[in-house]
C-alpha positions in Angstrom: -49.5 1.3 -22.5 -46.4 2.0 -24.4 -47.1 5.7 -24.6 -47.8 5.9 -20.9 -44.6 4.1 -19.8 -42.5 6.3 -22.1 -44.0 9.5 -20.7 -43.1 8.2 -17.2 -39.5 7.5 -18.3 -39.2 11.0 -19.8 -40.6 12.6 -16.7 -38.0 10.7 -14.6 -35.3 11.9 -16.9 -36.4 15.5 -16.7 -36.7 15.3 -12.9 -33.1 13.8 -12.7 -31.8 16.6 -14.9 -33.4 19.1 -12.8 -32.2 17.7 -9.5 -28.6 17.5 -10.8 -28.8 21.2 -11.9 -30.0 22.3 -8.5 -27.3 20.3 -6.7 -24.5 21.2 -9.0 -21.7 22.9 -7.0 -19.5 25.9 -8.1 -17.7 25.4 -11.3 -14.1 26.3 -12.0 -12.5 26.4 -15.3 -9.3 24.4 -16.1 -7.1 23.5 -19.0 -4.0 21.4 -19.6 -1.5 24.1 -18.9 -3.2 24.7 -15.5 -3.2 21.0 -14.8 0.5 20.8 -15.4 1.2 23.7 -13.2 -0.9 22.5 -10.3 0.4 19.0 -10.6 4.1 20.2 -10.5 3.4 22.6 -7.6 0.8 21.0 -5.3 0.9 17.3 -5.9 1.7 15.7 -2.6 3.7 12.9 -4.1 6.1 15.5 -5.7 6.1 17.5 -2.5 7.3 14.3 -0.7 10.4 14.0 -3.0 11.1 17.7 -2.6 11.1 17.4 1.2 13.4 14.3 0.9 15.7 16.4 -1.3 15.7 19.0 1.6 16.6 16.3 4.1 19.5 15.1 1.9 20.7 18.7 1.8 20.6 19.0 5.5 22.5 15.8 5.9 25.2 17.3 3.6 25.4 20.3 5.8 25.8 18.0 8.8 28.6 16.1 7.1 30.4 19.3 6.1 30.7 20.3 9.8 33.6 17.8 10.3 36.4 20.1 9.8 35.2 22.8 12.2 36.8 22.6 15.7 35.2 23.1 19.1 35.8 26.4 20.7 35.6 26.6 24.6 35.9 29.3 27.2 35.5 29.5 30.8 36.9 29.4 34.3 38.0 26.6 36.7 38.6 27.0 40.5 40.5 24.2 42.4 40.8 23.7 46.1 43.1 21.0 47.6 43.2 19.9 51.3 45.4 17.2 52.8 48.1 15.3 51.1 49.6 16.0 47.7 52.6 14.8 45.5 54.7 16.9 43.3 56.3 16.1 40.0 59.3 14.6 41.6 57.4 12.1 43.6 57.7 13.9 47.0 54.8 13.9 49.3 53.4 16.9 51.3 50.9 16.8 54.1 48.6 19.4 55.5 48.3 21.0 52.2 45.7 23.7 51.8 45.9 25.4 48.3 43.8 26.8 45.7 44.1 27.9 42.2 42.2 29.5 39.4 42.2 28.9 35.6 40.5 31.2 33.2 40.8 31.3 29.4 39.7 30.2 25.9 40.8 27.4 23.7 40.2 25.3 20.6 40.4 21.6 20.0 39.6 19.4 17.2 39.8 15.9 15.9 39.6 14.8 12.4 39.2 11.3 11.0 40.8 11.8 7.6 39.9 8.3 6.5 36.1 8.8 6.7 35.1 12.4 6.8 36.3 13.6 3.4 34.8 10.5 1.7 31.5 10.9 3.6 31.1 14.6 2.5 31.9 13.6 -1.2 29.3 10.7 -1.0 26.6 12.9 0.5 27.1 15.5 -2.3 26.5 12.7 -4.8 23.4 11.6 -2.8 22.0 15.1 -2.9 22.5 15.3 -6.7 20.9 11.9 -7.1 17.9 13.1 -5.1 17.3 15.9 -7.6 16.9 13.4 -10.4 14.6 11.1 -8.3 12.4 14.2 -7.8 12.4 14.8 -11.5 11.5 11.2 -12.2 8.6 11.4 -9.8 7.5 14.7 -11.3 7.4 13.1 -14.8 5.4 10.3 -13.4 2.9 12.5 -11.8 2.6 14.9 -14.7 2.0 12.0 -17.1 -0.7 10.8 -14.7 -2.2 14.3 -14.6 -2.2 14.5 -18.5 -4.0 11.2 -18.6 -6.6 12.4 -16.0 -7.2 15.6 -17.8 -7.8 14.0 -21.1 -10.1 11.5 -19.5 -12.0 14.4 -18.0 -12.1 16.4 -21.2 -13.2 13.2 -23.2 -16.0 12.7 -20.7 -17.0 16.3 -20.9 -17.1 16.3 -24.7 -19.0 13.0 -24.5 -21.7 14.6 -22.4 -21.8 17.6 -24.7 -22.2 15.3 -27.7 -25.2 13.5 -26.1 -26.6 16.9 -25.0 -26.5 18.1 -28.6 -28.0 14.9 -29.9 -30.8 15.0 -27.4 -31.7 18.6 -28.4 -31.7 17.6 -31.9 -33.9 14.6 -31.1 -36.4 16.8 -29.4 -36.9 18.9 -32.5 -37.2 15.7 -34.5 -39.9 14.3 -32.2 -41.8 17.6 -32.5 -41.6 17.4 -36.4 -42.9 13.7 -36.3 -45.6 14.7 -33.9 -46.8 17.4 -36.4 -46.5 14.9 -39.3 -48.6 12.3 -37.3 -51.3 15.0 -36.6 -51.4 15.8 -40.3 -51.9 12.2 -41.2 -48.5 11.9 -42.9 -47.2 9.3 -40.4 -48.6 6.8 -38.0 -48.4 7.1 -34.2 -46.0 4.2 -33.9 -43.3 6.2 -35.6 -43.9 9.0 -33.1 -43.6 6.6 -30.1 -40.4 5.2 -31.6 -38.9 8.7 -31.9 -40.1 9.5 -28.4 -38.6 6.4 -27.0 -35.3 7.2 -28.7 -35.3 10.6 -27.1 -35.7 9.0 -23.6 -32.7 6.6 -24.4 -30.5 9.6 -25.4 -31.4 11.4 -22.3 -30.5 8.5 -20.2 -27.3 8.1 -22.0 -26.7 11.9 -21.4 -27.2 11.4 -17.7 -24.7 8.5 -17.7 -22.2 10.7 -19.6 -22.7 13.5 -17.0 -22.1 11.1 -14.2 -18.9 10.0 -15.9 -17.9 13.6 -16.3 -18.4 14.3 -12.6 -16.3 11.1 -11.7 -13.5 12.2 -14.1 -13.6 15.7 -12.5 -13.3 14.3 -9.0 -10.4 12.0 -10.0 -8.5 14.9 -11.5 -9.2 17.1 -8.4 -7.8 14.4 -6.1 -4.7 14.1 -8.3 -4.2 17.9 -8.2 -4.8 18.1 -4.5 -7.8 20.5 -5.0 -10.1 20.7 -2.1 -13.6 22.0 -2.1 -17.2 21.1 -3.4 -16.7 22.7 -6.8 -16.7 21.0 -10.2 -14.2 21.4 -13.0 -15.0 22.6 -16.5 -12.5 22.2 -19.2 -12.0 25.4 -21.3 -11.1 23.3 -24.4 -14.3 23.0 -26.5 -12.9 20.2 -28.8 -10.1 17.6 -28.9 -7.3 18.2 -31.6 -4.3 15.9 -32.2 -1.1 17.3 -30.9 2.5 16.8 -32.1 5.3 17.2 -29.6 9.0 17.6 -30.6 12.2 17.2 -28.7 14.7 20.1 -28.8 17.4 17.4 -29.3 16.0 14.2 -30.5 18.1 11.3 -29.1 19.4 9.2 -32.0 20.5 6.2 -30.0 19.3 4.3 -26.9 22.4 5.4 -25.2 21.5 9.1 -25.6 18.1 8.3 -24.3 19.6 6.7 -21.3 21.7 9.9 -20.6 18.5 12.0 -20.9 16.5 9.9 -18.5 16.5 11.1 -14.9 15.9 7.4 -13.7 19.4 6.4 -15.1 21.1 9.5 -13.8 19.8 8.8 -10.3 20.9 5.2 -10.3 24.4 6.0 -11.7 24.8 8.6 -9.0 23.8 6.1 -6.5 26.6 3.8 -7.9 29.2 6.6 -7.5 27.9 7.2 -4.0 28.6 3.6 -3.0 32.1 3.7 -4.6 32.9 6.8 -2.6 31.6 5.3 0.6 33.6 2.2 0.0 36.8 4.2 0.3 36.1 4.7 4.0 36.9 1.0 4.5 39.6 0.6 2.0 42.1 3.5 1.5 40.4 5.4 4.3 41.1 2.6 6.8 44.8 3.5 6.8 44.4 7.2 7.1 45.4 8.7 10.5 43.3 10.9 12.9 44.6 14.5 13.4 44.0 16.0 16.8 44.9 19.6 17.8 44.3 21.4 21.1 45.5 24.9 21.9 44.5 27.4 24.6 45.5 30.7 26.2 44.6 31.6 29.7 45.5 33.2 33.1 46.5 30.8 35.9 47.3 31.3 39.5 46.3 31.5 43.0 42.7 32.6 43.6 43.7 35.5 45.8 47.0 36.5 44.0 47.6 37.8 40.6 47.0 35.4 37.7 49.8 34.8 35.2 49.4 34.3 31.4 49.9 30.8 30.1 49.4 29.3 26.8 49.9 25.7 25.2 49.4 23.9 22.0 49.4 20.2 21.4 49.0 18.1 18.1 48.8 14.4 17.3 48.6 12.3 14.4 47.4 8.8 15.4 46.7 5.7 13.4 43.9 3.7 14.8 43.6 0.7 12.6 40.7 -1.8 13.0 42.5 -5.2 12.4 39.1 -7.0 12.1 38.2 -4.7 9.1 41.6 -4.8 7.7 42.0 -8.6 7.8 38.5 -9.9 7.2 37.2 -7.2 4.9 33.5 -7.8 5.7 32.5 -4.3 5.0 34.3 -4.2 1.8 32.4 -7.3 0.8 29.1 -5.6 1.8 30.0 -2.6 -0.5 30.9 -4.8 -3.4 27.7 -6.7 -3.1 25.7 -3.5 -3.0 27.6 -2.1 -5.9 26.9 -5.3 -8.0 23.2 -4.8 -7.0 23.2 -1.3 -8.1 24.6 -2.2 -11.5 22.0 -4.9 -11.9 19.4 -2.2 -11.1 20.8 0.1 -13.7 20.7 -2.7 -16.3 17.1 -3.5 -15.5 16.2 0.1 -15.7 17.8 0.4 -19.2 15.9 -2.7 -20.3 12.6 -1.2 -19.0 13.3 2.1 -20.7 14.2 0.5 -24.0 10.9 -1.4 -24.1 9.1 1.7 -22.9 10.4 3.9 -25.8 9.6 1.2 -28.3 6.1 0.8 -27.0 5.5 4.5 -26.9 6.6 4.8 -30.6 4.2 2.0 -31.6 1.3 3.4 -29.5 1.8 6.8 -30.9 1.7 5.6 -34.5 -1.4 3.2 -33.8 -3.2 6.1 -32.0 -2.5 8.5 -35.0 -3.9 6.0 -37.4 -6.9 5.3 -35.3 -7.6 9.0 -34.9 -7.4 9.6 -38.7 -9.9 6.7 -39.3 -12.2 7.9 -36.5 -12.2 11.4 -37.9 -13.1 10.4 -41.3 -16.0 8.1 -39.9 -17.3 10.8 -37.7 -17.4 13.3 -40.4 -19.2 10.8 -42.8 -21.7 9.9 -40.1 -22.4 13.5 -39.4 -23.1 14.2 -43.0 -25.3 11.1 -43.4 -27.3 12.2 -40.3 -27.9 15.7 -41.6 -29.0 14.4 -45.0 -31.3 11.9 -43.3 -32.9 14.7 -41.2 -33.3 16.8 -44.4 -35.0 13.8 -46.2 -37.3 13.2 -43.2 -38.4 16.9 -43.3 -39.3 16.4 -47.0 -41.1 13.1 -46.2 -38.7 10.9 -48.1 -37.1 9.2 -45.1 -38.9 7.3 -42.3 -38.0 8.1 -38.7 -36.4 4.7 -38.1 -33.6 5.9 -40.6 -33.0 8.9 -38.4 -32.7 6.8 -35.3 -30.2 4.6 -37.0 -28.3 7.6 -38.4 -28.2 9.1 -34.7 -27.0 5.8 -33.2 -24.2 5.5 -35.8 -23.2 9.1 -35.5 -22.9 9.3 -31.7 -21.0 6.0 -31.8 -18.4 7.3 -34.2 -18.3 10.6 -32.6 -17.4 9.0 -29.2 -14.9 6.8 -30.9 -13.3 9.9 -32.5 -13.0 11.7 -29.1 -11.6 8.7 -27.5 -9.1 8.2 -30.4 -7.8 11.8 -30.2 -7.5 11.5 -26.3 -5.5 8.3 -26.7 -3.3 9.9 -29.4 -2.4 12.9 -27.2 -1.7 10.8 -24.2 0.5 8.5 -26.3 2.3 11.6 -27.6 3.2 12.9 -24.2 4.2 9.3 -23.1 6.6 9.1 -26.1 8.0 12.6 -25.3 8.8 11.7 -21.7 10.1 8.3 -22.4 12.5 9.8 -25.0 14.0 12.1 -22.3 11.8 15.2 -22.8 11.1 17.3 -19.6 7.5 18.5 -19.0 
């Protein structure tokens, strides 16, 4: 009964593998460099911030239009019937006159108290937007790195189970031969066969995890299509990143982080805008109008005429000047911005410290896992060799395989975590990906 159930289980595994192979879509190779390139160029979240930056630049161009005057040109015909009054106050009746004006002119009005400050504020806002974009890019790239290593880890896990399954098939065949030769009992063959079925099930689970990780990475990279990904990396190795200029203090880290730069520029923007309701409140408005034209009777020759006028006017809002409500609003927003800066610095300080600790712990874990994996592989090879000589029972092989695959997966996970921690530390310390 045991043998029959086991054979059914193996048959189901083989059918599942065959079905997966038939349904497997096109495969496209990928590595970490490609992931970073695609994430930086095609990620929709980064694209959103790039578009926001373009909007800010367009707003700046709009604000810079303030100093350009309006230019007008045209003609005007005027017909008067009936009564009229001249400049001296005398009335005339039965008037029937017409005139024609034709010319060009320029007029402009400049609010000196707001326009200059708004342009400066918008320039700061555009610059702040570039740092916001860099912040989002760092965030997305770290997500992409995590997703890639999760995918690579899943792929190598699958390959480890595949290798162990192939090895187990050879062992099952050897034990089968030994049973037929009378060297072993059938129960040992059934045990080895059952272990093979278990490994194949674990291999199928690992393949499913690989497909899920591949799909998650595709979504993050905005890759469309029915294809599956295949990492070109055949192994996981610990990396070590270095900063061109390692920050020696937390203040230097703050200066290197785009989040702080963006918030500080936001503070400068508020300070600049505040001037529109403080010093700018007392600034005048300059207005200029000039034209040159021809003027006269419609049916008679036109005579040249020109004029220019200029005014400097103070239009002071007493409500703003006396109550200062807008000043209070700006002061409150400035205080809020300073608070956000302090919060961001606190978060960054803890983030850097955590990244350093995680990096060190991941390094220690990887070293331990590597040694354990190497020892387990050596023990497995020796156990297989002993079994071939008849000095080891099949159960010893199963135990050695179980320990090896566990430590092998521990090692792969440890290296993936180490590399992710390395990148997290790099970015948290002000590095640019």
